[in-house]
N, C-alpha and C positions, 0 to 999 in steps of 0.2 A: 459869636455870627461870623466873624472874619477869619475864625479859626477852622470853623464850619465848610465854610465855602473855599478856603484853600485846601482842607482834605476831600471835598468833593472834585477840586480841580488836580488834585494829585492823583486821586482814585476813582477815575468818573463811573467804573462800573457799580461805585459801592450807592445802596439806596440811601434814600434820607434816612430810614432808619437804622442805618449803619450795617445792614447785611448785603453781602453779595447776591445778586440774583442766581437761582437755581438754571443750572444749565442740563440740557437732557443729553443721552447716550447719543453720538453721534450713528448714522449709518456704517461708517466708516468703520469705526470701531467694533459694532456688532460684527460686521462681516470679517473682521479680523479675527473674532473670538471665533467664529465659525469655522471658517478654515484652518485654525489652529486646533480646534478639536476633532477635524475633520482628519487632517495630517495625522494627529496622535493617534486616531482611530484606524487609520491605514497601518501606520508603523506597528501597533498591535497586532493587527490581524497578519501582518507578514511574520512578524516574530513567532506568533503562534504555529503559524502554518510550518514554518522552516526550523521550529525549535521546540514548540510546545508538543506537535503532533509525533514527532520522533522520539521525546519522552515517553510520553503516554502509550505508543504503539511497541516500543521495545520491550516494555514493563509487561504488556499484553503478549509479547512473543514469548518472555520466559513464564509467564503462567500458563500460557497454552500448552507448552510442550511440557513443562511439569506435569501437567495434568494429562497429558497423553500416555507421557511416561509410565504414571501411576494407574490408568486405565490398563495400560498393558501388562503392568506386572500381575493385574487379574484375569483370573481365567475368563474366556468368552462366554462358556456356561452359567456365569455368574451376573449376565446382563439380564434383564426383564423380558419374559417372554414377548410381551408386546412391542420391545425394542430389537429383537431379533431378527436377522436377516440370512436366509440359505441359498442366496443367488450363485455362492461361490462354489459350483459343483457339488451342493449338497452339504457343504462345511459351515456348521454354524458360527456366525461370525455377530457381533452388534451392527443393528440397522444403523446408516448414517443418515443425519439430517443435515440441512443447510447450516453452515456455520461450525459444525464439528471438525476438530482437528482429525485430519486421515492418515497423516504421515509427517515425515521429518526430512528438511532438505538441508544438505550440506554440498558446498561447493569447495573443494580443497584450494584452488586458485585464487580464494576470498579468504584464506587463513584459517589455522586449525580450530579458531573459536566460532566460524560462521557455523550456525544452526538455526534453522527457521521453521517454525509450525507450518504446514499445508492445511489448508480450509477447505471442507465443501463449499463451492460457489465462489462468484467474482462478484458478488455486490460489492459498493464501496464499504458498507460496514463492516463486512467478511475481510477486505484488503485492509484493513484499519490495524488486524489482528494477527497477520501473519501474509502469506503467500496462498492465492486461491487457486483451487482446481476447477475448469470449466465443467458445466454440467453437462452430461452426454457425451464426453468424451471418456477413453479408456483408463482403468485403473492401471495404477504402477505395477509394471511388468506384464501385462498383457497386451496380447497380439492387438495393435491399434496405434491410437496416437493420443498418449497422456499429456495434455495439455494444461499449462499452469500461467498465471499472470500474478505479478507484484510491481509494485510502487517503485520508480527510479527516484523519485525525490519525494520528500515528507512521509509523514505515515510509517517512520522507521526504515523507509528506503532500502528496503531487503535486495531491491536489485539494481542500487546505484551504479555497480560496477558491472554490470551485464554484460556492455558493449566492449569490455575488456577480454572476455571470453576468445579463445581461439580454438581452432580445429584440434583434437586431441585431449583439451580439457575435460576431466569428470565430472560429472553432477551425480551426486549418490542421494538416493532417494530410501528411506527405511520406512517399514509398516511393522504392522505387528509380528508378521510372519516372514519376512524375507528384508534383505538388503539388495537394493536394485543399483548396479553402477551403469548410467549411460556416458556415453562419448561424443563429445560435441562433434559434428560435422562441418561448421562452419562457425564465423562469428557473429553474432546479432547484430554489429554495426553493418555486416553488408546487407541487410535485407531490410526495407524499411516498407509497412503495406499501410492504407488507409484502415482506420478502425472497423471499417463495413466491408473489409474483404476477409470474410469468414472461411475460406478456404482454406487458411492456415489450421484450422481448427478440425479438416478433414480426417477421417481414420488413416490415409496414406496422402497428407499435402503436396509429397514430393511428385509423386507419380500421380498425382490426381484421381486416384484409384479408392471406390466405396469399400473394397474388399482386400484389406490389408494382410500381408503375410509375415509380417515382421513388427516389433515391438519398437517405439520410438517415443521421442519425448519432445514436446514443443515449448520453448519458455516466450513470455511476450513480456514487453514493458513500453512506457511511454518513450518515444525517439527523443522527444525535445526535453528540457529541464522546465518547461511552463506547462499548463495544459494546452493539448493539440490533439488532434485526431490522428496522427502517425503516428505506428507503433512498431518497436523494433522487435525483429523474431529470430530465434534462432532453434535449430533443429539437431537432434542428438539421437544415437541408435542404442538399443539396451545392449552391453557389452557381457555384463556376468550378472547372476543371481546368486545370491549366498542366502540359504535358509537358517533361520532363526531356531534354536533349540527350544 
C-alpha cells in the first residue's frame, strides 16, 4: 500500500490500474501534419512542372519529329483519299488536322542540335508536343504571316532562349517540299504585348495591312518566366526558299 501510494506520487498520471491515461491527438499536431503534406504536394507539383514536363515533352518532340520524317519519306499519293487536301494549287497533299506535325523548326543560334516539330494548332495539349502553328495564319513560305507559338519555360521549353535572338539571326522551317529560311527583323525582347492583342497575327502586322505582299514569320512566347498575359513577339522575313528533291 505504501509502495503503491509512493508510485502514485512519483507518477501522478498513472491510473490506479497502473496504466497511463490515453491522450488524444492535439489540433496543433493535426495542423502540422496537414501543412507538411501540403508543402510536400506543392514541392512535388513544382518539380513536375519544371522537370517532369520537360522530360515528357522532349520525348514527345523526338517522337513527333521521327514520325514526321517517316511520313515525308512516303509519297503523298499514298495517303488515304479521305485524308487528302488539294488546296495547294491543285497539288495533292495529305490533309492536316489539329495536332498534326506539319514542319520542323531549326534555329542555328540555339545550336546545331536544336530541332523542334511544328504542330497544327496552339492548344495547350498541342504545345506539350512541340511548337504550335496558329490556325488561320499563312503556311510556311506563303505570302502572309506564318505565326507560331512555344513555351519559354516548362513543357520542353522550345523557346527558352527566344529573347536572345537578334536582328539577322536565321530561323529555318522545313516542310515536305521545301526549306524556308527566315531572317529576324529584330529581337523578341524588344516587343511585348498583352495576349489579347491579336494584331500580331494579322496577315501583315508590321504595316497593319490585311493584304500582305511578302512572306513573314511571327514567333510568340510568354514574356515572363511564370504564367502571365504578356507575350514576347518577334518578326522575321522570308529570305530564301530551297525546294527539296
